C-alpha positions in Angstrom: -127.1 -18.4 -79.9 -128.8 -18.5 -76.5 -130.4 -21.8 -77.2 -127.0 -23.2 -78.2 -125.4 -22.1 -75.0 -128.3 -23.6 -73.0 -127.8 -26.9 -74.8 -124.1 -26.8 -74.1 -124.7 -26.0 -70.4 -127.3 -28.8 -70.1 -124.8 -31.2 -71.7 -122.1 -30.2 -69.2 -124.4 -30.6 -66.3 -125.5 -34.0 -67.6 -121.9 -35.2 -67.9 -121.2 -33.9 -64.4 -124.1 -35.8 -62.9 -123.2 -39.0 -64.8 -119.6 -38.8 -63.6 -120.6 -38.2 -60.0 -123.1 -41.1 -60.2 -120.3 -43.4 -61.3 -118.0 -42.0 -58.7 -120.7 -42.6 -56.0 -120.9 -46.3 -57.1 -117.1 -46.5 -56.7 -117.4 -45.0 -53.2 -120.1 -47.5 -52.3 -117.6 -50.3 -52.7 -116.2 -49.2 -49.4 -119.4 -48.0 -47.9 -122.7 -49.8 -47.1 -125.9 -47.8 -47.2 -128.4 -48.7 -44.4 -131.2 -46.2 -45.2 -135.0 -46.8 -44.9 -137.4 -45.0 -47.2 -139.7 -42.4 -45.8 -143.5 -42.6 -45.9 -143.6 -40.6 -49.2 -141.0 -42.9 -50.8 -138.2 -40.3 -50.4 -134.8 -41.2 -49.0 -134.0 -39.2 -45.9 -130.6 -37.5 -45.5 -128.6 -39.8 -43.2 -124.9 -40.4 -43.2 -123.5 -43.5 -44.9 -122.8 -46.5 -42.6 -119.2 -47.5 -43.0 -117.5 -50.8 -42.4 -114.3 -50.7 -40.4 -111.0 -49.6 -42.0 -109.0 -52.6 -40.7 -108.7 -56.0 -42.4 -110.4 -57.7 -39.5 -112.5 -60.7 -40.6 -115.4 -59.5 -38.5 -116.2 -56.8 -41.1 -117.3 -59.5 -43.5 -120.4 -60.1 -41.3 -121.1 -56.7 -39.7 -121.1 -53.0 -40.2 -121.4 -49.8 -38.2 -124.9 -48.8 -37.5 -124.0 -45.4 -36.2 -121.1 -43.5 -37.9 -120.8 -41.3 -34.8 -120.5 -44.3 -32.4 -117.8 -46.7 -33.5 -118.6 -49.1 -30.7 -121.9 -50.2 -32.2 -121.7 -52.9 -34.8 -124.7 -54.4 -36.5 -124.9 -58.1 -37.4 -125.7 -58.9 -41.1 -127.2 -62.2 -40.1 -129.7 -61.4 -37.3 -129.6 -57.6 -37.0 -128.3 -57.6 -33.4 -126.3 -54.5 -32.4 -123.2 -55.2 -30.4 -122.0 -52.3 -28.2 -118.4 -53.4 -27.6 -116.8 -52.9 -31.0 -115.6 -55.5 -33.5 -114.0 -57.7 -30.9 -117.2 -58.2 -28.9 -119.1 -58.6 -32.2 -117.0 -61.6 -33.1 -117.9 -63.1 -29.8 -121.6 -62.6 -30.8 -121.0 -64.5 -34.0 -119.2 -67.4 -32.3 -121.3 -67.4 -29.1 -118.4 -68.2 -26.8 -119.9 -67.2 -23.5 -123.1 -66.2 -21.7 -122.0 -62.6 -21.4 -122.6 -61.9 -25.1 -125.8 -62.9 -26.8 -125.0 -65.4 -29.6 -126.1 -65.2 -33.2 -128.6 -67.9 -34.1 -128.4 -67.3 -37.9 -124.6 -67.2 -38.4 -123.2 -69.7 -40.9 -120.6 -72.3 -39.8 -118.0 -70.6 -42.0 -118.5 -67.3 -40.3 -118.3 -68.9 -36.8 -115.1 -70.7 -37.7 -113.5 -67.6 -39.1 -114.4 -65.4 -36.1 -113.4 -68.2 -33.7 -109.9 -68.4 -35.3 -109.6 -64.6 -35.1 -110.5 -64.6 -31.4 -108.1 -67.4 -30.7 -105.3 -65.6 -32.4 -105.9 -62.4 -30.3 -106.0 -64.5 -27.2 -102.8 -66.3 -28.1 -101.0 -63.0 -28.8 -102.1 -61.5 -25.5 -101.1 -64.7 -23.7 -97.6 -64.6 -25.3 -97.2 -60.9 -24.3 -98.3 -61.6 -20.7 -95.9 -64.6 -20.5 -93.1 -62.5 -21.9 -93.7 -59.7 -19.3 -93.8 -62.3 -16.5 -90.5 -63.8 -17.7 -89.0 -60.3 -17.6 -90.1 -59.9 -14.0 -88.8 -63.4 -13.1 -85.4 -62.6 -14.5 -85.0 -59.7 -12.0 -83.2 -60.8 -8.9 -82.6 -58.5 -5.9 -80.9 -59.8 -2.8 -83.3 -59.6 0.2 -80.5 -58.9 2.7 -77.1 -57.3 2.6 -75.7 -58.0 6.0 -76.3 -58.6 9.6 -79.1 -56.7 11.3 -81.0 -56.3 8.1 -84.4 -58.0 7.8 -84.5 -60.7 5.0 -88.2 -60.1 4.4 -89.0 -58.5 1.1 -90.8 -55.1 1.1 -94.5 -55.0 0.5 -95.1 -55.0 -3.2 -98.2 -54.0 -5.2 -98.9 -56.3 -8.0 -101.7 -56.9 -10.5 -103.7 -59.0 -8.0 -103.7 -56.4 -5.3 -106.7 -54.7 -6.9 -108.8 -57.8 -6.5 -107.7 -59.2 -3.1 -107.8 -57.8 0.5 -107.2 -59.1 4.0 -109.8 -61.6 5.2 -112.2 -60.1 7.7 -114.8 -62.6 8.9 -116.9 -60.0 10.6 -117.7 -58.0 7.5 -120.9 -58.6 5.5 -121.1 -59.4 1.8 -122.0 -55.9 1.0 -119.1 -54.5 3.0 -116.7 -56.9 1.3 -117.8 -55.9 -2.2 -117.5 -52.2 -1.2 -113.9 -52.8 0.2 -113.0 -54.6 -3.1 -114.1 -51.6 -5.1 -112.1 -49.3 -2.8 -109.0 -51.4 -3.3 -109.3 -51.3 -7.0 -109.7 -47.5 -7.0 -106.8 -47.2 -4.6 -104.6 -49.4 -6.9 -105.4 -47.3 -9.9 -104.6 -44.1 -8.1 -101.2 -45.4 -6.8 -100.3 -46.6 -10.4 -101.3 -43.2 -11.7 -99.1 -41.4 -9.1 -96.1 -43.5 -9.9 -96.6 -43.0 -13.6 -96.6 -39.3 -13.1 -93.0 -39.4 -11.9 -92.0 -41.5 -14.9 -93.7 -39.1 -17.3 -92.0 -36.1 -15.6 -88.6 -37.7 -16.2 -89.5 -38.5 -19.8 -90.7 -35.0 -20.6 -88.0 -33.2 -18.8 -85.1 -35.0 -20.5 -86.7 -35.6 -23.9 -86.7 -39.4 -23.6 -88.2 -41.0 -26.7 -91.6 -42.5 -25.9 -90.7 -45.9 -27.5 -87.9 -46.3 -25.0 -90.6 -47.2 -22.4 -91.5 -50.3 -24.6 -88.0 -51.7 -24.1 -87.7 -54.9 -22.0 -84.7 -53.3 -20.1 -86.9 -50.4 -18.9 -89.6 -52.8 -17.6 -86.9 -54.8 -15.8 -85.5 -51.6 -14.3 -89.0 -50.7 -12.9 -89.4 -54.3 -11.5 -85.9 -54.1 -9.9 -86.7 -50.8 -8.2 -90.0 -52.1 -7.0 -88.4 -55.2 -5.5 -85.8 -53.2 -3.8 -88.4 -51.1 -2.1 -88.3 -47.5 -0.7 -84.9 -45.8 -0.2 -83.3 -46.9 -3.4 -80.4 -44.5 -4.4 -79.7 -44.4 -8.2 -76.1 -44.9 -9.4 -73.8 -41.9 -9.7 -72.3 -40.7 -13.0 -69.0 -42.1 -12.0 -70.5 -45.6 -11.4 -72.2 -45.5 -14.8 -68.9 -44.5 -16.5 -66.7 -47.0 -14.8 -67.8 -50.0 -12.8 -71.3 -50.5 -14.1 -70.2 -50.0 -17.7 -67.4 -52.5 -17.4 -69.8 -55.1 -15.8 -72.5 -54.6 -18.5 -69.8 -55.0 -21.2 -68.7 -58.3 -19.6 -72.4 -59.5 -19.3 -73.1 -58.6 -23.0 -70.0 -60.4 -24.1 -71.1 -63.5 -22.2 -74.4 -63.4 -24.1 -72.4 -63.9 -27.3 -70.7 -67.1 -26.3 -73.0 -69.1 -28.6 -71.8 -67.1 -31.5 -68.2 -68.0 -30.6 -69.2 -71.6 -30.9 -70.8 -71.0 -34.3 -67.8 -69.1 -35.5 -65.5 -71.9 -34.5 -67.6 -74.4 -36.4 -68.7 -72.7 -39.5 -66.4 -69.7 -39.8 -67.2 -66.0 -40.0 -67.0 -62.7 -41.9 -65.1 -59.6 -40.9 -66.7 -56.3 -41.9 -65.3 -52.8 -41.5 -66.4 -49.2 -42.2 -65.4 -45.6 -41.3 -67.3 -42.8 -39.6 -66.6 -39.2 -38.5 -68.1 -38.0 -35.2 -69.3 -34.5 -34.1 -65.7 -33.5 -33.1 -64.4 -34.4 -36.5 -62.7 -37.5 -35.2 -62.5 -40.3 -37.7 -63.5 -43.7 -36.3 -63.2 -47.1 -37.9 -65.2 -50.0 -36.5 -65.1 -53.7 -37.1 -68.0 -56.2 -36.9 -68.1 -59.9 -37.2 -70.9 -62.0 -38.8 -71.5 -65.7 -38.3 -74.5 -67.9 -38.8 -75.9 -66.5 -35.5 -75.9 -62.9 -36.7 -73.8 -59.8 -36.6 -71.9 -58.6 -33.6 -69.7 -55.5 -32.9 -66.1 -56.2 -32.2 -64.3 -52.9 -31.7 -63.6 -49.4 -33.0 -60.4 -47.5 -33.5 -59.8 -43.7 -33.8 -57.9 -42.9 -37.1 -58.1 -39.1 -37.0 -54.4 -38.7 -37.4 -54.0 -40.8 -40.5 -55.6 -41.0 -44.0 -57.8 -44.0 -44.7 -55.4 -45.6 -47.1 -55.3 -49.2 -48.1 -52.4 -49.9 -45.6 -54.3 -48.4 -42.7 -57.4 -50.5 -43.5 -55.3 -53.6 -44.0 -53.6 -53.2 -40.6 -56.9 -52.8 -38.8 -58.5 -55.8 -40.6 -55.4 -58.0 -40.2 -55.2 -57.3 -36.5 -58.9 -58.1 -36.1 -58.4 -61.4 -38.0 -55.6 -62.2 -35.6 -57.8 -61.6 -32.6 -60.7 -63.6 -33.9 -58.5 -66.4 -35.2 -57.3 -66.6 -38.8 -58.5 -70.2 -39.1 -62.1 -69.1 -38.4 -62.3 -66.2 -40.8 -63.6 -67.1 -44.2 -64.0 -63.7 -45.8 -63.7 -59.9 -45.4 -66.7 -57.9 -46.8 -66.5 -54.2 -47.5 -67.8 -51.7 -50.1 -65.9 -51.4 -53.4 -64.0 -48.2 -52.5 -60.5 -47.9 -54.0 -58.8 -47.9 -50.6 -60.6 -51.1 -49.7 -59.5 -52.7 -52.9 -55.9 -51.7 -52.1 -56.3 -53.4 -48.7 -57.6 -56.5 -50.4 -54.4 -56.9 -52.4 -52.3 -56.6 -49.2 -54.4 -59.1 -47.3 -54.3 -61.7 -50.1 -50.6 -61.5 -50.1 -50.4 -62.3 -46.4 -53.5 -64.5 -46.0 -54.2 -66.0 -49.4 -56.9 -68.4 -48.1 -59.2 -65.6 -46.9 -61.7 -64.2 -49.5 -62.4 -60.5 -49.9 -65.8 -59.7 -51.4 -67.8 -56.6 -52.2 -70.9 -55.6 -50.2 -74.0 -56.8 -52.0 -76.2 -54.2 -50.4 -73.9 -51.4 -51.6 -73.7 -52.9 -55.1 -77.5 -53.3 -55.5 -78.1 -49.8 -54.4 -75.6 -48.7 -57.1 -77.8 -50.6 -59.6 -80.9 -48.9 -58.3 -79.2 -45.5 -58.5 -78.1 -46.1 -62.1 -81.5 -47.4 -63.2 -83.2 -44.6 -61.4 -81.3 -42.1 -63.5 -82.7 -43.5 -66.7 -85.0 -40.8 -68.2 -88.2 -42.9 -68.4 -88.0 -43.8 -64.7 -86.6 -40.5 -63.4 -89.5 -38.6 -65.0 -92.1 -40.7 -63.2 -90.3 -40.3 -59.9 -90.0 -36.5 -60.4 -93.8 -36.3 -61.3 -94.7 -38.3 -58.2 -92.5 -36.2 -56.0 -94.1 -33.0 -57.2 -97.5 -34.4 -56.2 -96.4 -35.3 -52.7 -94.5 -32.0 -52.3 -97.6 -30.1 -53.1 -99.9 -32.1 -50.9 -97.5 -32.1 -47.9 -96.7 -28.3 -48.3 -100.2 -27.1 -47.3 -102.5 -27.7 -44.4 -105.7 -28.2 -46.3 -104.3 -30.6 -48.9 -102.5 -32.7 -46.3 -105.5 -32.9 -44.0 -107.9 -33.8 -46.9 -105.5 -36.4 -48.3 -105.3 -38.0 -44.9 -109.1 -38.0 -44.7 -109.4 -39.7 -48.1 -106.8 -42.3 -47.3 -108.1 -43.0 -43.8 -105.1 -41.3 -42.1 -102.5 -43.3 -44.1 -99.6 -41.3 -45.4 -98.4 -41.5 -49.0 -94.8 -41.2 -48.1 -93.0 -44.3 -46.7 -89.5 -43.5 -45.6 -86.8 -46.0 -46.4 -83.3 -46.6 -45.2 -82.0 -45.1 -48.4 -83.2 -42.6 -51.0 -83.9 -45.4 -53.4 -85.8 -47.4 -50.9 -88.0 -44.3 -50.1 -88.7 -44.0 -53.9 -89.8 -47.6 -54.2 -91.9 -47.7 -51.1 -93.6 -44.4 -51.8 -94.4 -45.3 -55.4 -95.8 -48.6 -54.0 -97.9 -46.6 -51.6 -99.1 -44.3 -54.4 -100.2 -47.4 -56.4 -102.1 -48.8 -53.4 -103.9 -45.5 -52.9 -104.6 -44.8 -56.6 -108.3 -44.9 -56.4 -108.5 -42.9 -53.2 -106.2 -40.2 -54.6 -108.1 -40.0 -57.9 -111.4 -39.8 -56.0 -109.9 -37.0 -53.9 -109.0 -34.7 -56.8 -112.4 -35.0 -58.4 -114.2 -34.2 -55.2 -115.8 -30.7 -54.9 -114.0 -30.0 -51.6 -110.6 -30.4 -53.4 -111.6 -28.3 -56.4 -112.8 -25.4 -54.1 -109.4 -25.1 -52.4 -107.8 -21.9 -53.6 -104.3 -23.5 -53.5 -105.5 -26.2 -55.9 -106.2 -23.5 -58.5 -102.5 -22.5 -58.7 -100.1 -23.9 -61.3 -98.7 -26.5 -58.9 -102.1 -27.5 -57.8 -103.4 -28.0 -61.3 -100.3 -30.0 -62.2 -100.7 -32.3 -59.2 -104.4 -32.8 -60.1 -103.6 -33.5 -63.7 -100.8 -36.0 -62.7 -103.1 -38.0 -60.5 -105.7 -38.2 -63.3 -103.2 -39.0 -66.0 -103.4 -42.7 -67.1 -99.9 -42.6 -68.6 -98.5 -41.6 -65.2 -100.0 -44.6 -63.5 -98.8 -46.8 -66.3 -95.3 -45.4 -65.6 -95.7 -46.1 -61.9 -96.7 -49.7 -62.6 -93.6 -50.2 -64.9 -91.3 -48.6 -62.3 -92.6 -51.0 -59.6 -92.3 -54.0 -61.9 -88.7 -53.1 -62.8 -87.5 -52.1 -59.3 -89.4 -54.8 -57.3 -87.1 -57.8 -58.2 -84.0 -55.8 -57.1 -85.7 -54.7 -53.9 -86.7 -58.2 -53.1 -83.1 -59.1 -53.5 -82.1 -56.2 -51.4 -84.4 -57.4 -48.5 -82.7 -60.8 -48.8 -79.1 -59.5 -48.5 -79.8 -56.7 -46.1 -81.8 -58.7 -43.6 -80.5 -61.0 -40.8 -83.1 -63.8 -41.2 -80.7 -66.2 -42.9 -77.2 -66.3 -44.5 -77.6 -64.7 -48.0 -74.5 -66.1 -49.8 -76.3 -69.3 -50.9 -79.1 -67.3 -52.5 -77.5 -64.1 -53.9 -76.3 -65.2 -57.3 -79.3 -67.4 -58.1 -81.8 -64.7 -57.1 -79.9 -62.1 -59.1 -80.3 -64.2 -62.2 -84.0 -64.5 -61.4 -84.3 -60.7 -60.9 -82.8 -60.1 -64.3 -85.3 -62.5 -65.9 -88.2 -60.7 -64.2 -87.0 -57.3 -65.3 -86.9 -58.5 -68.9 -90.4 -59.8 -68.6 -91.5 -56.4 -67.2 -90.4 -55.0 -70.6 -92.2 -57.7 -72.5 -88.9 -59.5 -73.3 -88.3 -56.7 -75.8 -84.5 -56.3 -75.9 -84.7 -52.8 -77.2 -86.6 -51.7 -74.1 -84.6 -53.6 -71.4 -81.1 -53.3 -72.9 -80.1 -50.1 -71.0 -81.5 -51.4 -67.7 -79.8 -54.8 -67.9 -76.6 -53.2 -69.1 -76.4 -51.2 -65.8 -77.0 -54.3 -63.7 -74.3 -56.3 -65.6 -71.8 -53.4 -65.2 -72.3 -53.2 -61.4 -72.5 -57.0 -61.1 -69.2 -57.7 -62.9 -66.2 -58.2 -60.5 -68.4 -57.7 -57.4 -71.2 -60.2 -57.1 -70.0 -62.7 -59.7 -66.7 -63.7 -58.0 -65.6 -67.4 -57.7 -67.0 -67.5 -54.1 -70.4 -66.2 -55.2 -70.6 -68.7 -58.1 -69.4 -71.6 -55.9 -72.1 -70.8 -53.4 -74.6 -70.9 -56.2 -73.3 -74.4 -57.3 -73.4 -75.7 -53.8 -77.1 -74.8 -53.4 -79.0 -77.8 -54.8 -82.1 -75.6 -54.9 -80.7 -74.2 -58.1 -78.4 -76.9 -59.5 -80.6 -79.9 -58.9 -83.5 -78.1 -60.4 -81.4 -77.3 -63.5 -78.6 -79.8 -64.1 -77.4 -77.7 -67.1 -75.7 -75.4 -64.6 -73.0 -78.0 -64.0 -72.2 -77.9 -67.7 -71.5 -74.2 -67.7 -67.7 -73.9 -68.2 -67.6 -70.5 -66.4 -69.1 -72.2 -63.3 -66.5 -75.0 -63.4 -63.7 -72.4 -63.6 -65.2 -70.5 -60.7 -65.4 -73.7 -58.6 -61.8 -74.6 -59.3 -60.5 -71.1 -58.3 -62.6 -71.1 -55.2 -61.5 -74.6 -54.1 -57.8 -73.7 -54.8 -58.1 -70.7 -52.6 -60.0 -72.5 -49.9 -57.6 -75.5 -49.6 -54.4 -73.5 -50.2 -51.4 -75.7 -50.1 -53.3 -78.8 -49.2 -53.3 -80.3 -52.7 -54.2 -83.8 -51.5 -57.5 -82.7 -50.1 -58.1 -80.5 -53.1 -57.7 -83.4 -55.5 -59.8 -85.7 -53.4 -62.6 -83.2 -53.2 -62.7 -82.3 -56.9 -62.0 -85.7 -58.4 -64.1 -87.8 -56.1 -66.5 -86.1 -53.7 -67.6 -83.4 -56.1 -68.7 -86.0 -58.7 -70.9 -87.7 -56.2 -72.7 -84.4 -55.6 -72.9 -83.4 -59.2 -74.3 -86.8 -60.3 -76.7 -87.1 -57.3 -75.1 -90.4 -56.2 -74.7 -91.9 -52.8 -76.7 -90.0 -50.0 -77.6 -87.3 -52.5 -80.0 -89.6 -54.3 -82.1 -90.4 -51.3 -85.8 -89.4 -51.4 -85.4 -87.5 -48.2 -82.7 -85.4 -49.9 -85.3 -83.9 -52.1 -86.1 -81.3 -49.4 -84.0 -78.9 -51.5 -87.1 -78.3 -53.6 -88.6 -76.1 -50.9 -87.7 -72.5 -51.0 -87.5 -72.3 -47.2 -85.1 -75.2 -46.8 -81.8 -74.7 -45.0 -78.8 -75.3 -47.3 -76.4 -75.7 -44.4 -78.7 -78.2 -42.6 -79.1 -80.1 -45.9 -75.3 -80.5 -46.3 -75.0 -81.5 -42.6 -77.5 -84.4 -43.2 -76.6 -85.6 -46.6 -72.9 -84.8 -47.0 -71.6 -87.3 -44.5 -69.9 -89.4 -47.2 -68.1 -86.4 -48.7 -66.5 -84.8 -45.6 -64.1 -82.4 -47.4 -66.9 -81.1 -49.7 -69.3 -81.0 -46.8 -67.1 -78.8 -44.6 -66.4 -76.4 -47.4 -70.0 -76.2 -48.4 -71.2 -75.6 -44.9 -68.7 -72.8 -44.3 -69.3 -71.1 -47.6 -73.1 -71.3 -47.3 -73.1 -69.9 -43.8 -71.6 -66.6 -45.0 -73.2 -63.3 -45.5 -72.9 -61.3 -48.7 -73.3 -57.8 -47.2 -71.6 -55.5 -44.8 -74.7 -53.5 -44.1 -74.8 -54.8 -40.5 -71.5 -52.8 -40.0 -73.0 -49.7 -41.7 -76.1 -49.8 -39.5 -73.8 -49.4 -36.5 -73.4 -45.7 -37.3 -76.9 -45.0 -36.2 -75.9 -46.3 -32.7 -72.8 -44.1 -32.8 -74.9 -41.0 -33.6 -77.4 -41.8 -30.9 -74.7 -42.2 -28.2 -72.3 -39.4 -29.4 -74.7 -36.4 -29.2 -73.7 -32.8 -28.6 -74.1 -33.3 -24.9 -71.9 -36.4 -24.8 -69.2 -35.6 -27.4 -66.5 -35.7 -24.6 -66.8 -39.5 -24.3 -63.4 -41.2 -24.6 -63.0 -43.7 -27.4 -62.8 -46.6 -24.9 -66.1 -45.6 -23.3 -67.7 -44.9 -26.7 -66.5 -48.3 -27.8 -67.9 -50.1 -24.8 -71.3 -48.3 -25.0 -71.6 -49.1 -28.8 -70.6 -52.7 -28.1 -73.4 -53.0 -25.5 -76.1 -51.2 -27.4 -75.4 -52.7 -30.8 -75.0 -56.2 -29.7 -78.1 -56.0 -27.4 -80.1 -54.8 -30.3 -78.9 -57.5 -32.6 -79.7 -60.2 -29.9 -83.2 -58.8 -29.6 -83.6 -58.7 -33.3 -82.5 -62.3 -33.5 -85.0 -63.3 -30.9 -87.8 -61.5 -32.8 -86.9 -63.4 -35.9 -87.1 -66.7 -33.9 -90.5 -65.5 -32.7 -91.4 -64.8 -36.4 -91.9 -61.1 -35.7 -90.2 -60.0 -38.9 -89.8 -56.3 -39.9 -89.1 -54.9 -43.3 -85.4 -54.1 -43.4 -86.0 -51.4 -46.0 -88.4 -49.3 -43.9 -86.9 -46.5 -41.8 -88.1 -45.0 -38.5 -87.4 -41.4 -39.7 -87.8 -39.4 -42.9 -84.2 -38.4 -43.3 -83.9 -40.4 -46.6 -87.3 -39.3 -47.9 -86.7 -35.5 -48.1 -87.1 -35.5 -51.8 -90.7 -36.3 -51.4 -91.3 -33.5 -48.9 -89.7 -30.4 -50.5 -87.9 -29.5 -53.7 -84.2 -30.4 -53.7 -84.7 -32.7 -50.8 -82.7 -35.5 -52.4 -79.6 -33.4 -52.0 -80.0 -33.8 -48.2 -79.8 -37.6 -48.2 -77.6 -38.8 -45.4 -76.6 -42.0 -47.1 -74.7 -41.4 -50.3 -73.5 -44.3 -52.6 -70.4 -43.6 -54.6 -68.9 -45.8 -57.3 -65.2 -45.5 -57.6 -65.3 -47.1 -61.0 -67.2 -44.1 -62.3 -64.9 -41.6 -60.7 -61.3 -40.5 -60.7 -58.9 -43.5 -60.3 -55.7 -41.4 -60.3 -53.1 -41.7 -57.6 -50.5 -39.4 -56.2 -47.2 -40.2 -57.9 -45.0 -39.8 -54.8 -47.2 -41.6 -52.2 -49.4 -43.8 -54.3 -52.4 -42.7 -52.4 -55.6 -42.3 -54.5 -56.6 -38.7 -55.1 -60.1 -39.3 -53.9 -58.7 -40.4 -50.5 -56.6 -37.3 -50.3 -59.6 -35.2 -51.2 -61.6 -36.8 -48.5 -58.8 -36.1 -45.9 -58.7 -32.4 -47.1 -62.5 -32.2 -46.6 -63.1 -31.3 -50.3 -66.6 -32.9 -50.4 -67.6 -31.3 -47.1 -66.6 -27.9 -48.5 -68.6 -28.3 -51.7 -71.6 -30.1 -50.4 -75.0 -28.4 -50.4 -75.7 -26.6 -47.1 -79.1 -27.1 -45.5 -81.2 -24.0 -45.2 -83.5 -25.8 -42.7 -83.5 -28.9 -40.6 -84.6 -32.2 -42.0 -88.4 -32.4 -42.4 -90.4 -35.0 -40.7 -93.8 -36.4 -41.8 -95.5 -35.2 -38.7 -94.2 -31.6 -38.7 -96.6 -28.7 -39.1 -94.3 -26.3 -41.1 -96.3 -25.7 -44.2 -97.0 -22.7 -46.5 -99.7 -20.5 -44.9 -103.0 -19.8 -46.5 -105.5 -17.0 -46.2 -108.5 -19.3 -45.7 -109.2 -21.2 -42.5 -107.6 -24.6 -42.5 -109.6 -27.8 -42.2 -109.8 -28.8 -38.6 -109.3 -32.3 -37.4 -112.7 -32.3 -35.8 -114.2 -31.9 -39.3 -112.6 -35.1 -40.5 -114.0 -38.5 -39.8 -111.3 -41.1 -39.5 -111.5 -44.8 -39.3 -110.1 -46.6 -36.2 -107.7 -49.4 -36.7 -107.7 -50.4 -33.1 -111.1 -52.0 -33.0 -110.7 -54.7 -30.4 
């Protein structure tokens, strides 16, 4: 019996050693050993030498030679040790100047790669410096305000003041150098003293740190500096009255180019409702044209229910102010009161289209698919893992150590976006997380030995779980790619929506291996939400007018449903102008369909590129079909989503805080107009500069609460409701839908889940306490991403 037990123990130990040997090989994919054998042939105990954690090209040719000094990088070619980090090491590879010793053994490929990396950094810094200089140049302060005032500007301290000084011919070279050093020290001290006052204001009034990165803040500092000593800040009255009115007018003037685009290509009116902290109901109206989204106005509707008549009156008045001849469509969600307003508008203005918000509809699809058992179980398992890890100090600190300080949870703008982004993050960190739970340090944590800890460990080591994660990503990814398209402001989404939706359905079927039994339920949900919302005559006509799809597959023209959609859309667009309608359908359309006239030119084949501009294409090659050209350019310039209007509520919430809830509607309207439109103009400029940001990623974790604590999904701020799945009854006397009456009575507010605590954030330190000492940050070695 004793011999048998010893054999079993030896077998267990052997398996353990083999496993850890394999695991060590896996770790060595990320680590490079730089160890010399001792005199007796033994390997001394020295720490592993790691490569940098960033994707910098320099790490292909060098590595850390001292894990405790991240500034020292050793060259793989010549063994030289650079002491200035990865940026200086790349200079060593290239040999750009005499300050850094050049590598004599570097290959031409390595030199070229490092040279391009250095040029990219230099170009980026140059663009940033030029941008900051442009901001300074845009600040103009009058040098004199009247008689008797000197017109000389005050003495200013600029970046060059730390390098220059008054010329003194009597001083020696040593004295000049000493004076230069004193000037530099004095400059730094003055900057530090001025920064202390800025920091005091930031800390005292809880100003967000990222506010200091705004261009407006930098221009404010430059303006105060140019004014000089004695500047008196504006009073509260000035900020509420005169200055607010002037800034409103200035912001409006910045949108003049959008007025021109609206007059040429038409626009979309968007509307949504919001309730502020004083329980006042506010409806706002935005306009979208090819230049982007802009805020128009808001109206208080606290004294009335949001019926179809109320929404219709607000939209109709906005159309009148913008110009009915310029409005192509109205875009809202599919709520029953909006659909009632749609009927009223079509009776008065039959030429204006009313479409459903694509962002709202796609989120409803994601919500329905996410409730399917096979997907919901994977999300639930993954949430239990993150809830366990983020609930304890030790597990959270050790997870961040294993993932090089990269969080698992990625908050999105909606609950569904958070689910997708976090599952994607889990998949990216799969090896690191599996390596974490088989490490001895993890196993020795007492909290890991609990039921929840064992479940989390088992989940991360379960192959079926990771297969489920992969399937979830394959199914959800096509819809999220489409959501990025319709929710972003990079380009008008109407030309691409219907075609990309068909592609998304094809990819989802392929994710299930084209097995109808497996994908039937998922596709059924998509088709149900799609019908009557994103397959309207306007959507299908935009699909037909985009040669990227129709010229690539001429069979689309033979689809009878597409022909019917084109006829209905053209009839609504031309209205009573039957002569133009007949000329376009019977003459011009046939030229486009048959690729005749200008459409058969070799240059017209630019539609084959995925990044081509459909509106620009029609402008170039539609000159012989003027009626079709104008209709195509106006339709293809439209947006398919009202999410720009919905994003406006974050601006409202920021402005209308507890301290400022006494703002009048007019002042609130002006402040939202300024802030929202300024943000959209800045965002448009970033897109022009190709500084794109993921429209699905959020700056806070309010929509990722389900990944932080149990029941967190009930605290999601953005809720998507589908009136088709709810009660469609109306009050017999008034004709108002019961769901609208219930909303006015506050039924949902009364029944909603009350929060027992505030919304958790990823950086909060409110976790379950443990008896053992927690792992200190000093005990964890992190990689540095800022290595140049």
